[in-house]
C-alpha positions in Angstrom: 80.9 -4.3 56.5 80.3 -4.1 52.6 78.9 -7.8 52.5 76.8 -6.9 55.4 75.3 -3.9 54.0 74.4 -6.0 50.7 72.9 -8.3 52.5 71.2 -6.3 54.0 69.8 -4.7 50.9 68.9 -7.8 49.5 66.8 -8.9 52.2 64.4 -5.6 51.7 64.1 -6.0 48.2 63.3 -9.6 48.8 60.6 -8.5 51.1 59.3 -6.1 48.8 59.1 -8.2 46.2 57.3 -10.5 48.0 54.5 -8.2 49.3 54.3 -7.1 45.8 53.6 -10.3 44.6 51.3 -11.3 46.9 49.8 -8.1 46.3 49.3 -8.8 42.6 47.8 -12.3 43.4 45.2 -10.6 45.8 44.5 -8.0 43.0 43.5 -10.3 40.5 41.5 -13.0 42.5 39.4 -9.6 43.7 38.8 -9.0 40.3 38.2 -12.6 39.0 35.5 -12.7 42.0 33.8 -9.8 40.3 33.2 -11.1 36.8 29.5 -12.2 36.1 27.9 -14.6 34.6 24.9 -14.0 32.5 21.6 -16.4 33.0 18.6 -15.7 31.2 15.1 -17.5 32.3 12.4 -18.3 29.8 9.8 -17.0 32.9 9.0 -14.1 30.5 12.4 -12.7 30.0 14.4 -12.5 33.6 18.2 -11.9 33.2 20.0 -12.8 36.2 24.1 -11.7 36.8 26.2 -13.9 39.0 29.4 -13.6 40.3 31.0 -14.7 43.6 31.0 -11.3 45.6 27.5 -10.1 44.3 24.4 -11.3 42.1 21.7 -8.9 40.2 18.6 -10.2 39.0 16.0 -8.2 36.8 12.6 -9.9 37.2 10.3 -9.7 34.3 8.0 -12.7 35.0 4.4 -13.6 33.4 1.8 -13.7 36.2 -1.3 -16.0 36.2 -3.6 -13.0 35.3 -1.5 -12.3 32.2 0.6 -9.7 33.7 4.0 -9.0 34.2 6.1 -8.6 37.9 8.7 -6.1 37.1 11.5 -5.6 39.8 15.1 -5.7 40.6 17.5 -7.7 43.1 20.9 -6.8 44.1 22.3 -9.2 46.4 26.1 -8.8 48.2 28.0 -11.8 49.6 27.0 -13.8 51.4 23.2 -13.2 51.0 23.9 -14.1 47.2 24.3 -17.8 47.9 21.3 -18.1 50.1 18.7 -17.4 47.3 
């Protein structure tokens, strides 16, 4: 009877450890997917930050009539891969 109780406790502890490991792995992968990489373009100062889950672009382009196109763009997954 005592062995049976110990086995049940061990099973419960193992299930909790597995759930904890899976949760930690998911949180770390989500964190990694949110870290952006900075890209700078030589078109007048456009800067783009791209991560797997989103992209943010701050446009500052020189246009033909010597004026600047200034805008911001924020795209979330999966639309950040279409552009």
